[in-house]
Each structure stands twice: as structure tokens, then as C-alpha cells.
N, C-alpha and C positions, 0 to 999 in steps of 0.2 A: 946894462947887458940883459938883465932880466926882462925889461920892457920889450927889448928887441925879440926875445924868444916868444913872448906872448903874442906879439904882432905877427911873427912868422907862422905860429900855430893857427891863428885866426884866418890868415890868408889861405893856408892849405885847406882848412875846413871849408871855407867859402868856395874854393875851387872844386872840392869834392861834391859839395851840395849842388853847385851849378852844373857840374858834370853829370850828376845823377838826374837832375831835372831835365837837363838837355837831352839825355838818353831816352827818357820816357816821352818827352815832348816829340822827339824825332819819330819814335815808334807810333805815337798817337797821330802825328801828322801824316804818316805813311800807312796808317791802318787801312786806308782805302785799297792798298795793294794786296791785302790779305783777302783770299776768296773762300767762299763757303758753298757747299752743295748739301742739299737735304734729301733724304730718301725716306719714305716715298714723297713725291711732290706732285700735287698737294698731299698733305698728311691724310691718313685714313683711320677710321675707327675699326678695330677688330676685337671682338669679345669685350666691348666696353672700354677698351684701352687704346691709346694712341702710341704707337711705337715711333720714336724719333731717332733717326741716324744722321749725324752731321759729320762731314769731312771738311777740315780746315786746311788750306794750303798757304804756307808761309814763304814768301819770296826770299831769295838769297840776299845777304847783307841787310836784313831787317831786324832780326831778333838779337837784342842786346845780350851779350854773354852772361850778364849778371842779373837779368830781369826774370821775373816770374809773372805769367799771365793767368788769371783765374777767369775761365770762360763759362758763362752761364746762358744757356738757351732759355728764353722766356716766351710763353704763349700769352699774348694779350687779347682780351675779348671784352665785350660790353659788360661792365659791372665788375671786372676784376682781371687778374692775371695769375698764371701759374708758372713758377720757376722750376725748371728741371734741375737735377743735381749738377753742381759745377764740376769742371775739370781743370786741373792746373797743368800748364806746360812751362818749361823753364829753359833758360839759356845754358850753354855747356859749362859755364863756370859755377853754376849754382849747385851747392851740395845738398840737394833734396832728392827725393825719389819720384820725380814726375817725368812725363814725356819730355825728352830733350830735343830742342830745335837748334841746330848749329848755325852760327852767324854767317859763315862763308857760303854754305850750301843751301840753307833754308830747309824746308821739310814740310811734312803734313802730319796731321793727327786725326784719329777717328773717335767718334763719340756716339754713344747710344743710351737712351733712357726711355722709360714708359711712364705715361701719366693717365689718370682716369679721365674719361670723357664727360663733359657736361654739354648740354645742347647749345649753350651760349657760344661754345667754341667753334661752331660751324662758321661763324663770321669772326675771324681772328687774324692776328699777325704773329708770326714767329720771328723773334729777333734775337741777335747774339749780343750779349752785354759782356764787356771785358773790363776787368779791374787789374791794373798793372802795378807791380811793386819792384822797386829797384833800391836796394838798401832800405833806408827809412822813408823813401819817397813813394807816394801812392798817387795813381792817376786813374780816372775813369775815362775810358774811350767812348766815343759816340756809338750808340747802339746801331747795329747793322740789321736791317730787315732781310730775312732770308726765305720767307714763305708767307703765303696767304691762305687762311681758311683750312677747314677740315671736312673731308667727305665722310658723311655719316649715313650712307645708303643702308647699312646694317639695321639702322633703327626704323626702317620701313617694314620690318617683320611684323606680321599680324599675330598678336598674342591671342589665339583662339583655340586653346587646347580643347580636345573633344572628350566628353564623357561618354559612357557606354550604358545603354539601357539593358535590362534583362527581359528576355522574352517569355511568352506563355507556352504552355503545353496543351492548349485548348484543341480538342478534337470535336468537330461538330457532329460527326456521325460515329457512333459507337455500336458495338455488337454485344449481345448477351445470349445466353442459352439457358433455357429451363428444361428440366428433365423429370420424368417419373417412370416407374416400371410396374409391371404386374408379374408376380412370381407364381410358379406352378408347382404342383406336387410332381414327384417322379413319375415319368411316363404318362403324364396327364397334360391336356390342353384346354380344359375348361377353366373358366374364371370363377374363383371362389368369392363369395360375398364378403369375406373378411378383407380381401384385397381391394374391393371397390369402396370399402368404408374406411380404409386406413387414413391416418392424418396426412401422410405424405401426398397422397393423391388429392385429398381435399385442398391442401395448400397449393398444389399445382394448378388446380382448376380456378382457384381464386386469383392466382397470379396471371393466368391466361385471360381471365375475364378483364382484369385491369389493363392488360396490354391491348386487348381488343377495343377498349374504350378510350385509350390514350391516342390522340391524333398525331402525336410525334413518334409513335412506335409502329413499326411495320414488321409483319411476319414474312420472313424470306424463305422459309422452308420448314417442313415437318418430316423427321426421319424416324420411321418405325423399324426397329431392329429386333428380330426374334431369334432365340438361341435354344440349344439343348446342351446339357452338360456333357463333357467328354467321357462318359462311361456308358457301356452298352454298345450294341451293334450300330455301325455307321448308318446303314439303311434305315433302321428304326429312328435314329436321331434326325435324319433328314426329313422324314415324314412328320415327326413330332414338331420340329422347328417350323415347318411349313404350316401345320395346323395352328400352332400358336400365333403365327403371323395373321392368319385369316380371322381367328377368333378375336384377337386384340384389335385388329383393324375395324371389325364390325362394332365392337364395343365403343371405341373412341368416336367412330362416325356417328353412332347413335347419340352419344353424350354431347358431341359438338353441335349437332342439329338441334338438340333439345335446348342447348344454351344459346342458340342463334348467334354464333360468332360470325361477324361479317368478314373478318380477315382470314379465317380458316377456309381455304379453298382446296378442292380435290387435286388440282394440278400442282399444288405445293407439296404433296406427299411423295416421299421416296421410301423404298422398302429394302431391307437387307435381311437375309435368312442365313444363319450360321448353324450348321448341323452339330459341330463339336467346338465349343468355345475354349480352345486351348490358350488363346491370348488372355482371355478373361481369367482363366484358371491360373495362369502364371502370375498375373498381376495381383490377384487376391492372395495367392500363396506367399509372395514376397512380403506382403504386409502382415502376414499371420504369425502366430507363435507356435505353429504346429511342430511337434517334436522332431520329426524327420524331414523338416523343410529343406535343408541343404541337400540331403540325399535325393529327394524328389526333384528338386531343381536340376540336379546333375543328370537325372534320367531324361528330363526334357531337353537338355543340351546335347545329350548323346544320341538320342533317337528322334527321328522325324515321323516315322510311321505311326499313325494313331493307335493301331491295335497293339503294336509292340510297346508303346508308351503305357497303355492301359494295363497290359500284362505285367510289366516291370513294376509299376506303381502298386498294383494289387499284391505283389510279392512282399512289399514292405507293409506287413500286416497291421502293425500298430499305427503307422502313419496313414494308411488307407482308411482305417476306422475313424480317425479324426477328420479326414477329407470329407467323408460322407455326411458329417454333421456340420462342419464349419465352412466348407468351400462349395461343394457341389450343389447344394440347394439354392445358393445365390445365383448360380449360372442358368437355372431353368427359369427363363424370363422373357418378357417382351418389353423393350425400352422405347419410350417415345421422347424424342428431343425436338424442341421447338427453337429455331434460330430466329432471333429478333434483332432488328436494327432500330436504334434510337436516334432520331434526327434532332439535333440540338436547336437552340433558339436561333432565329434569323439575326442578321446584323442589326436590323432595325429594332428588334426586340431587345437585343443586348444593350444597345446604346440607350434606349428608353429606360430600361431597368437600371442601368449604371447611373443614370442621372436622377431618377426618381426614387428607386428602391435599391440602392447599392448592396444592402444587406441580403438581398434575395439571390445574389450571384455568388458562385464559388470563386476562388482566387484565380483560376485559369480563365473563367469567363470575364472577370473584371479586367485582367491584364489584356485580354484580347479586345474587349470593348474599348479600352483606352486608345488602342491603335486605330479604331474606326472613326474617331473624331479628329478634326483638323485643328481646332482651337487648343492652344497649349494650356490655357487656364482651365478648360474643361477636362483635359487630360489630367492635369494636376489634381483636380477635385476627385476624379475617379481613383487615381493612385492613392491619394490620402485616405479615402474611404476604405480601400482594400488594405492599406497598411494598418489601419486601426482595427479592422476585423481579423486580420491574419498577422499578428505581431511577430510570430515565429518564422515567417517567410521573408527572406532577405529581399526578394524581388520588388514588392510594392514600394518599400521605403527607399530602396536604391533608385527606383524610377521617379520617386518624388524629387530626389536630388538631381536627377538627370534633367527633368523639366525645369527645375529652378535655375539650372545653369543656362538653359535656353532663354529663360526669362530674365537673365542677368541678376538673379537674386543669389549672390554668392554665399552670403551668410546662411541663408535657409538651406542652400544646397549642401554646405559644409555640415550643418547639423544633421541632415538626412543621411549623408554618407557615413558620418561617424556612428550613427545609430545602426546603419547596415553592417558596419565593421564589427559591431558588438554581437550581431546575430550570426554572421558568417563571413570571415575574412577570406576573400578569394581574389583572383587576378582582376576581375572587373572592378571590384570595390577599391583595390589598390590603385588602379588607373584613375578612378574618379577622385580619390583623395589626392592623387598627383596633380590632377587638374586644379584642385583648390590650392594646393601649395604653389603651383606656377602662377596662378592669378593673384596670389598674395605676395609673390616675389621671392619665395623661398626656393631658389633654383636647385640647391643641393638635395633638399627633401623631395622635390618633384622628380628629379632625375632618378633618385633611389627607388621611388615608388613605381615609376614607369618601367625601369629596368626589371623590377620584380614582377611586373605584370605583362611581360612580353607575349606570353601565350594567349593573351586576351584578344589578339588580332592586330590588323593593320592600323587601327586607330592609335594604338600605343606607339607604333613607329612614327606616325605623324607627329604626335606630341613630343617625342624625343627629337625629331627633326627641328622643331621650334627651339628647343633648348640648345641644340648644337649651333644654330645660327646665333643665338644670344652669346654663346661661349666663343664665337669666332671660329668654330670648327666646321667650315662650310662644306668641305668634301664629305665629312661624316653626315652632315645634314642631308646632302644629296643622296647618300646611300640609304638613309632612313626613309626619305620620301619616295625613293624608287621611281616608278613611272607615273606617280600620282599627278593629275592635272590640277595642281594647287598653286595659288599665288606665292606661297612661301617656298615651294619647290623651285619656282621660276626665280625668286629672289636669290636663293642659294646659288643658282647657276650664274646669275649676274655678278655675285660677289666674288666669283673666281674667274670673271671675265669671259664666261661662256655665253656670249651675246646671242648667237644664233639658236643655241639650245634653249636659252631662257625665253626667247621670242616664241619658239615652237610650243613650249609649255603654256605660255600666256595665251596663245591662240586656242589652246584646248581647254582653258578654264571656263567652266560654265557660268560662273559669276561675272558680272560686269561692274564690280565694286570700283571705287575711285582708285584704289591702289593698283589694280590691274592696268588701268589706263596710264597711271603714273609710271609704272615700270616699263610699259611700252615706250613711253616718251623718253625714258633714259636710254633704252636701246637705240631709239632714233638719234639721240644726241651723240651717243658713242660711235654710231656708224655714219654720221653726217647725213642722215635721212630726215631732212627738215619736214617733209610732209608727215611722216610718222611722228616726229617730235611734236610739232605744233598741234596736229589734230588730236592726239591723245592727251597732251598736256591741257588743252582747252577742256576736254571732257572731264579730266581728273579734277581740275580746280573748280569746275562748275558744280561738282558733287561734294567737294570738301574744301572748306575755308582753310583748314589746317594745312592741307597740301598746297594750297595757293601760297600761303605764307612761307612754307618750306621751300617751294620751288624758287622763290625770289632770292634765296641765299644758298641754294644747293649747288655745289661746285660741279655736280654732274652736268650742269647746264652752263658752266662758266664761259664757254666759248660764245654763248648766245646772250650774255647779260646785256650787251649793248644793241642787240637786234631789236628792231622796232616791233616786229610781230611778237617776239618773246615778251617784251615790255608790256605790250597791250594785253597780254594774257594774264600776267602776274601782278600788274599794278591795279 
């Protein structure tokens, strides 16, 4: 009897095992009836990531009630493969917490995951791998191909962040004024010997002599102004101021003829006679320490009539006594002002000196001279000399970095910008350090620096636009680029399928770099304009071997992979 029980148990176990295997085998054999759809198709890179969405549809009477399927999408490419996260689906009798597919009705499931893009993935295959479990039985279904390749148009972004140079404040023509005066005794118009021998007049004559001898200096005018102090009768002061004008004019004419100044000409003289110099009076009073200053100033503000003013001021007896000593004598004068224009060095002189004697130039001349030369290496030498001579000025060393960026000397540029930051951290320097961070691949640091430098101008917006493309935030990139006729601006529009707008921007780009033609070719492919496609693709691959290799596997051109003309261009 015992042997019969053992035999019966073995028979039941075999039936169960065969039943399980039969269930899995049936599902495996009918797996071809399961359908899959992938979004997007083909896959696309966005912000360096590939977002994969899969929908699986299970037919009725397929899914064993006790089975569990582990579904794993896998992207296969040359040199490797990347498995996405698996998802489990189960029959209705399984006591697990997975998506349930009923046997009678069938059903569907949705799946999504993200993986990081590698350029090898452009040529790839997306397949679904299924591992089935039923009790203790396990079976691997045949892999199902559900997609081909990845569109990586985002990677056509041109990483060309732009540094900002700092300008000069050079003014080629400047003006200066030299002055001297002759003072008179009260009610007098004769010139005293002490006045003609004073040090101030001697210095004036020496300066005027130097101006006359300097070929870069030009006398634009001579103003002789004669005054009387605002005390005494007005008619007397009018005559007195007039006499002082005549006397001083004769004196200066005589002295200038004796000195034989070539630049002092009669037609350059203008004359001003002021009978009562109330303006001069007020100016000197405000600077003085006269006891009743505020009271006298109040009188000036209350009355405009000269005689009333004089009367009221004289009533302030203590204050008037000080005025007679400290203020009024300085107003009895004739003043000569010479207006001089200094014409700076010519462009040719500046360039020659910047290259041969850079130490002879001031910082503004050096910065200006650098802009006059076309060769970047010569510019760099000028900026380096200025940075050495003016180490406290942030502009020369910043511009050293700027030129090194243009020369693709990133390490040297970084060193210069870091030195500039130590002198003076401002928005321009922040932008330029952001350029370094972006070129070094530090996206976060670059974005922080650019954001902090927004007031530095449109260049910063351009740099942020590049970052937004890399991040996959294409609409933000378009906002940063604005109406700029730049290849990256066109790319951002292509990435959100604005083909017409992208083409319009490309047609406005001044540069004819290979990428410009390549993007036009993409527009041609998308709009079935084969003339645009083949003409521009031929130009692009003729300029860039890298773009030629890219085009051969770029799914933007997938419809034309078998076209003879396309093949002739990319092979």
C-alpha cells in the first residue's frame, strides 16, 4: 500500500511539472501575439538622457493566471548594451503586487524609464526581453526588437561660450585751461611791478611757452576778464573795470609779442568786463571763515539791487571790516584764461609704441592700441604688457584671458580670469569664469556664474542658451537667444520641431560653418526638400569629416539611407 502512495504522489508531481512547463511553453510560443509600441520612435536624446516609454498589449486568453513575466527593455549598440529597469506583470491568481493581466480579457501595461546617452547609441537596437516564471519553472522568451537607433540632434550644439573684453576710456582729444591774473589796488588800474614779478605769472608764462612749442597742443581761445569789486558807485566801477581791461590787454599783448608765441593770435581773444563782481564775491564768501558770513549771504539772497546790497552789508560793521581785508581785494583783478586742446597720439603712433615701447603708454592708450591691431597674438602681447605695468587695473589681465579664449588657450585664459577676479570681481569677470567652467564641462558652476553676470549684456544670454540646449530645455534656450542669428539659436528651434523658424535663422547666420549647412540639410530631410537636403549635406561633409561620419548614422536622414545620392555623399 505504501508503494502505491509513493507512485501516486510521483505521478501527480509529474503532472504539475508538465502542466507548468506546458503553460510557459504556450505563452512562449504565442509571445508573437504580444505587441509593443515605443514612444518616441525613434528614441531621442534630451538633456543628455533618453526617455523610453513602452506600452505592451497582451491578447485575451494568453496570460497564464499563475505566471509572472519580468519585462526588461535593453538598448544594444556597438560595444555594449544598457538594460533599463525591469517591470513585472502577473496573472490574476498570483499573490504579488504587480500589474495584473487577466487571462480571459487580456490587457496592457505602460512602462517608462530613462538612461544616459552615449554616442555609440545612435546606432542601436531596442529590444524587449522577457523572463517568465510559473511556480518553480522559468523560461526566457525570444527577444523582441521594438526600435532602431537614437536621434541625437541635440549634440550638434556648438559649445562656443563667449568671453567679454573690457574697454578703454581713451580720449584722443582733451582740453585744459591755464589761468593767471593781475590784481589792482582799490580804485586803481595801473599794473604794479610786484604783480608782473609774482611766481604765479612766471609759472603761467612757462606753461604757455611749453604749449606753444608742443605740436600736439592747440590754443583754442584766450579770455581776458576784468572786474571791479562790488563796493563804491556803479558808474565808477564800470569805468574802472574798463580801464583794467585796456591796461591788462596791452600788457599781455606786449609780453606775448616779446615771447614770439606762434599760437597766440589776436582773433583768438575775447573780452569780458564786469563792473561789480557779485558772483565772485559770493563764491569767495562761501569759502571764507568770515564771522558774519551767513548773515551776509542772506543779504545777497534777499536783495538784487547792487546799491541796496552794499548798504545792508556795510551795516554789518564787523563783517564789512573783514570783507575789506579778505574778500574785496581779490575781486579787483584782470584774469586771463587760455583754453588749450591736446591732440593725442595717432593710431599709427599708438600701435608702433605699443609694439616697441609699451611702457611709454598709459593704460587707456594701451587698451585702445590693442583694438587697432588685427592679429590676436599681437593683441595678447599688448594686453600682457599693460597687465604687467598696471597690475591694479582689472581690464588688461581680463583681456589677456579674453584673447586666450579666442586662441583656444583655455588654461592660460583661466589663469588670467582668476587673476582678474582677485583684482575686482564684477559681472564681466563672472561671465568669463563661466566660460571656463562650461569649457571644462562644469555645467552647474557655469550656469551659476552666468546667472550672476546677467547685467553684463547679451553675450551672457547667449552663453546661458547653450547651457539650456545641453540641459534639454529648448524653449528656455530660444528665450535666451532671442532674435540672435546664431547657429545654436537655429538648433534650439529645430529641437522643438520649428523647422521654418530654424531655416529662417540659419539663412540669417553670417557664418557658413559646416554645422550651418548640416542643420539646413536636416530641415530639408524633415520637409522632404531633397534639393535643400543634398546640396547642404554635401557642403557640410566637405568641410567636416566628423559630420560626414555622423550623417551616415543620423536618423534625421533615415528615410534617405538607401538613396543613391545620399550614399554618394556620406560614403
